[in-house]
C-alpha positions as CSV (number, residue, x, y, z in Angstrom):
1,M,-0.9,-22.9,-8.0
2,S,1.9,-23.1,-10.3
3,L,2.7,-20.4,-13.0
4,S,4.3,-21.1,-16.4
5,D,7.1,-19.1,-18.0
6,D,4.7,-17.2,-20.2
7,Q,2.6,-16.1,-17.2
8,I,5.8,-14.9,-15.5
9,R,6.9,-12.9,-18.5
10,R,3.4,-11.4,-18.7
11,L,3.4,-10.5,-15.0
12,A,6.9,-9.0,-15.4
13,R,5.6,-6.9,-18.3
14,L,2.6,-5.8,-16.4
15,A,4.9,-4.9,-13.4
16,R,7.4,-3.3,-15.8
17,I,10.1,-5.4,-14.7
18,A,12.7,-6.5,-17.2
19,I,13.4,-10.2,-17.3
20,R,15.7,-11.9,-19.7
21,D,14.5,-15.2,-21.2
22,E,17.2,-17.0,-19.2
23,E,16.0,-15.4,-16.0
24,S,12.3,-16.5,-16.3
25,G,12.9,-20.1,-15.1
26,P,14.5,-19.1,-11.7
27,V,12.0,-16.3,-11.2
28,R,9.2,-18.8,-11.9
29,E,10.6,-21.2,-9.4
30,R,10.8,-18.5,-6.6
31,V,7.3,-17.1,-7.3
32,N,5.9,-20.8,-7.4
33,R,7.6,-21.3,-3.8
34,V,5.9,-18.1,-2.6
35,L,2.4,-19.3,-4.0
36,G,3.0,-22.7,-2.4
37,L,3.6,-21.0,1.0
38,I,0.4,-19.1,0.5
39,D,-1.5,-22.3,-0.3
40,E,-0.1,-23.8,2.9
41,M,-1.1,-20.9,5.0
42,R,-4.6,-20.9,3.6
43,Q,-4.9,-24.6,4.8
44,A,-4.4,-23.6,8.4
45,D,-7.5,-23.8,10.6
46,T,-8.2,-20.4,12.0
47,A,-11.7,-21.0,13.2
48,G,-12.1,-19.2,16.5
49,V,-8.9,-17.2,16.2
50,E,-9.7,-13.4,16.7
51,P,-8.1,-11.0,14.2
52,M,-5.3,-8.9,15.7
53,S,-3.9,-5.6,14.7
54,H,-0.6,-6.5,16.5
55,P,0.9,-9.8,17.6
56,L,1.6,-8.5,21.0
57,E,-0.9,-7.4,23.6
58,M,-0.3,-3.7,23.7
59,A,-2.2,-0.6,24.5
60,Q,-1.5,2.5,22.4
61,R,-0.4,5.5,24.2
62,L,-2.7,8.3,23.4
63,R,-1.9,12.0,23.9
64,P,-4.6,14.6,24.7
65,D,-6.4,16.0,21.6
66,E,-5.2,19.5,22.0
67,A,-4.1,22.1,19.5
68,S,-0.3,22.6,19.7
69,E,0.2,25.0,16.9
70,P,-1.4,28.6,16.6
71,D,-4.1,29.2,14.1
72,R,-2.5,30.8,11.1
73,R,-5.3,30.4,8.7
74,D,-5.8,34.1,7.9
75,E,-2.2,34.8,7.6
76,L,-1.5,31.9,5.2
77,Q,-4.6,32.6,3.2
78,A,-3.5,36.1,2.8
79,I,-0.5,35.1,0.8
80,A,-2.2,32.4,-1.3
81,P,-2.7,33.1,-4.9
82,A,-6.5,32.3,-4.9
83,V,-8.9,32.0,-2.0
84,Q,-12.7,32.0,-1.9
85,D,-14.9,31.6,1.1
86,G,-12.0,30.3,3.2
87,L,-10.9,27.7,0.6
88,Y,-7.8,27.5,-1.5
89,L,-8.6,27.6,-5.3
90,V,-6.4,25.5,-7.5
91,P,-6.4,25.1,-11.3
92,K,-8.6,22.2,-12.8
93,V,-6.3,19.3,-13.8
94,I,-8.9,16.6,-14.6
95,E,-11.4,17.0,-17.3
């Protein structure tokens, strides 16, 4: 896949990146190199390869699921501007 200068300028505008006319050529070349690398990677045969969350075989150290802080809910809700049924009330911001 190869992008044109017009497409690069449009992408820059959408990303709100200022690119001067003389910069669009070098930027286009760099973006096209990245897209070429992506096309190369798509051609790799990954059949039978299990997805990994990490490249190394590691086990995550887990800690016990225990409360480490005291329950201060009542104390904090007592100083809140508006509370109802144990929930904090906030002003409506979306119509």
